[in-house]
N, C-alpha and C positions, 0 to 999 in steps of 0.2 A: 973287894972294888970298891971307892972311893966313889959317893955321893958324887960326884966332879966327872970324875970316869964311868960311871956308870950313864953319866945323859948325854956325855962324850962318845960312846961307846954306842946309845939309839942314832944318834944323830948321824955317828958314817952312816948305820944300816940304812936308816931313811936317804941318803943321800947315793949309796947304793941302790934302795928299791926303786928309785925315783928315775935313775938314770939307768936302767936295766930292767923296766917294765915287761920292755915287748917280746926278753928276751922269756921273763919271768912269763911269761902267760902263754906262749909257745911249748914251754915245759908242761904246763899243768895240761894243753891241749890235748899234746901227747901221749902225758901217762892216763890221759879220759878218754881213749881210742885205743889204746892197747889191752887197760880196763873191758871196755866194752867187746875189745877183740874175742877178748879171754872168755868172756861169759858166753859169746855167740859161739867160740868153741867146744866147749863146754856142751852146749844143746846140741842134743843128737838132731832136729828136727831144722838148725840154720846148717848152711852150708857158705861159704866163698870161691868163687872162680877166678881163674886163671888173673879176670883183668882187675880182681879185687873187689868184684859187685858181691853181695851179699844175699842172698835168697833162702826161702825159705820150705824146705820140704817137709811136707803136711804129708800123711797115708794118708793112702786110698782110703781108708776104712773109714768113716762116715762124713769123709769129703763128697761136699754138696752138686750133685749131675751125674758121680759114680755111685756104682751101687756095690753090692758083696764080693762080688764077681771082679769086683774091678773096672766094670764097662764103664763106658759112659751115657747115662741114663739120658743129656741130652740128643744127644747122635741117636737115638730108641726113638721120642718125641719127638725128631723133625722126618725120620722112614716114616713113622705113621701120619705127620704130619702132611708128607708128599704124598702117601694113598691115599687120604682123603682127596687131596684135589685133584689128582687123577679121577678119581670116580668121580669125584663133581664136574673133571670137564669130559669125561665120555659121556652123562650124564643130559650138560648141555649141547651137545651135539648132536646126542642120537635125538631132541628135544626140536633143533634145528632141521635135522634130517629130513623129521616128521612134518617142521613146520614148511622146509623148503617143498615139499613133493603136494601139501594141499594149496602151496602159491601156484606148482605147476599146476596144477587138477584145476584148480578156478582161473589160469588165467587158457588153458584150453576152452571151459567154458565158454570164458568172456571174446575168446577168438571164431567160437562156433555160432553164440550171439548175435556178435558183429557179420560175422558171414548169412546170417538169417535176412539179418534187418540191412543190409543190403541188396539182399535179392529183394528185400518186402519190399525198398524202395523202388527199384530198379524197375520194377514193375507197376508199382505206384505211377513212375514217370513216364513208365510209356501209356497206361490208362491213360492221365491226365494230359499225356499230348494227344494220346484217338480222342480224348473227348474233348479237345481245346480243337483240333483240327474237322469235327461233327458242329462243334458249337460254330464256325465259322462259316463254313458248308451254307447251315442256317438261316445265319444271317443274312449271308448274302441272297440265300432263296427268300431269306422276309425281303431284302432291300430292293430285290427283282421286282419283285410283290407288291409293294409299298411305290414303285415306281410306275412299274402295271395299272398301279391302281386308278389316273390319270387318262391311263389306256383302254380303259374298258375292263377292268376290273373292280369289282366288290364286296366288300367282306362281310361278310355274317359265320357269327359265332367262330368257329375253329377255324372255318375253311376262307377262302376266296374264290366268285366268279367271275367266270367272261361268260358275258351274252351278245353272242352274235353280232353281226349287223346285216348282213347276208344271209343268204338261204341254200342252203343243203343237204344233199342225201344222208341218210342216217350213215353208213360208213361212212362216205366225205367228213363230217360233222367231226364224227369222231377221232381223223387222224388226222384233224385239227385242233383240234386239245392236245394230241398229244405232242403235234409236234410241238404248242404250248409249254409242254412238258406236266398236262392234266389229263384229264381226261373226264369222257359225258358223265353229270352229274349221278351221284348216287341219293336216297333219300331216305333217313335213316329217324326223321321222328315226325311229329305235328308241326313245329315250329319252320322245322327246313320246309316243311313243303307248304303254309302261309305264304311265309316267304316268297316263294318260288312262280304261286302263283297270285300277287298284288304287282308281279311283273307285267299282267296285263298282256302278255305274246304264248303264240305255241310255238312250243319248244319240245326239240329234241331233247331224253333221259337216257342218262345209262342202261336199260331196260330192253331184252330182246328176248324171244324164245326158241333163235332158228332148228337151233340143237334141238330141240324137243321138242314138239307143238303144247299147248299148255303148261308146259316149266321152264315159265319165269328166270328170267334170273340178271344181275348185276354184272355190269364190264368188268369185275373183276373178283366175277366165280360163283359171287355169294350168292346163296335162293333168299327169292322173295319173300318176308316173310310178315310184311306190313303194307298193305297197297286200301289207291284214292284213284281207284277204276269210278270212270263214272255210270252210271245206272247202264246195264245188259250188256259190257263192258267187261273183259276184248271177247270177239265177237269174232275177231276169221276172218274177214269179209272176203268172198270168195278165195278163200284155202290163199290169200298170199301176205294177212298184216301181220307182221315178226317181231316192228319190233312200238318203242315207246314213244306218244307222246305228253307233253302237260298240257290238254286246249286250254282255248283261252275262253274263260268263263270266271265268275267270281267267285262262284263253289270252289273249295278245297277236294271234294272230291272229284279232277277233273284229267283222270286217265286215259287216255284214248291208245289202241292199237289199232296201227300206218301201215301202210307195203312201206317199205325199206326205201324205194326208192324215190319216196314222195320228198318233194324242196321244203324246209323249212330252217327258221332260225334252232342256234344248238343255244346252251351253258354247259360250260364245262368247269370243273371244278376241282382248284386244287388245295389239300389239304396243310394248313401250318405247322 
């Protein structure tokens, strides 16, 4: 070939390549794919399914998660994990059962304590109401005596005293005191005896030996222990004097036994 012919040939080939570049590229792709398929078919670990999909067959020996016998190790691991979880769940349920029983016992004890507290509260309420009733009654009595103070009652120490303005026998005098919610005076100490002496009246007091001669007792049944008899008294004159009086004089030793039918003033006592 001449030089001009060679140039002409190169130009024609260039035009051909330029005009058929897509066809040439497609042919190169096909040849490359066929070469890769031939390589896969020659590899015993590579396979292709009916859909043209290529996948690798790796022997079980040495594959991660598979032991020498071909059993999946991950399956064993999952089984052990499930067993551990089951044991932990059982332990948890056991602890919850114990706690439930403890809570049940505590609840029962609290119920008992509540019932005991409720019983105690009810008892205290009853006692409070009883004390309140007694207080109200005492207030009524006190109010009555305060009002009676302007009607002949005189306070001294822890008692109220009523001094009569008329005279009666010992028996009738005592009955008048009882009608007033009181009784003939019982003298307990020298201060009370001095208070009564300063009244400067002959007065029936709550002392008698009508049951047994010479055995003097107060109207509440208690025996006489401290006495303020006048000299040579009691003398039971004519064996008829069985009631005690305070005789009108300035000496604190002013008790005398008298005929109970004698009419004298009297003094009633009501303890507050």
